[in-house]
C-alpha positions, 0 to 999 in steps of 0.5 A: 846608882843602887839605893845602898851604894848612894847611902853608903856614899851619903854616909860616908859624906857625913862623915866627912862633913862631920869631920870638917866641922869638927876640924874648924870653921867653915869658911871666913864670911867677909862682912862687906856687904854685897850689892845683893845684900844691900838689896835685900835689906828690907824684908825679903819676897817669898816668893823670889825664895821658891825660885822652881815653884812649890811641888805639891801641896803645902803643909804648915804648922803654927809655930811656938817660941821654941820653934820660932827661935829655932827659925832664927838660930837656923837663919843665924847659922846660915848667915854664919856660913856665908850663905844666902837666903835661899839656903836658909829656905832649904834648911828650915823646910829641911827642919819642918819636915824632920822636926817641925823645928824641935830639937829632938832628943832621945825619943825612945821606941819613937826615935829613927835609929839614934836621929837627934835635933832639928834635921834628925842627924845621927851620931853613927853616921857621923854627924857629931856628938848628940851633944853636938847635933842638938846645938841648932848652930852645930846641927844647921852647919853641919846640914849646910856644908852637906849642902854646900857639897852638893853641885848646883843645889841652887839650881835643883828643886828644894826637895832635891838638895834637901834629900841630897844631904839628907838621904831620908826614905821620904825624898819627896817629904820636903816639898810640901814645907817650902812655902812656909819656910819661904815666909818664915825667912822673909819674916825673919831674915833681916829681924 
């Protein structure tokens, strides 16, 4: 499929994602613990969160209090969406690439079009209003709703799953954050 057609289809999918979120909650998540939930009550093993191994050189940034709070917000939203630790790893790695886990407002001339928030989602592409996109819970739920629509995302390398949702000009860049994202999920999933 050519790039323009793919971007158009994914742009429409973004509108669908945002429209679905505006229409109501993603899913009711039964809070009854499953065997998997019980098995992860101890701190998660970062290696188990990277089922395909990391791809390429890994990057790492030291996080301040705001960035750590955003990690926790992404994890909370992932749980609210009824998704597992791997979804949180994909989300956090994506946010590390897009914003270094900083909730970006309008950046003026440095802004990539009208990209905002933890995931650099665009109001003009249907991700939501600027206020919604800069809400960490909303933006994470929007990203996760897009991820859920990717058939087989659980079996994809992280960078492929993230790219399918984000449609970045740098599709392989997400891979460099997988190890740090797995470490953060292991550290904060049960905190």
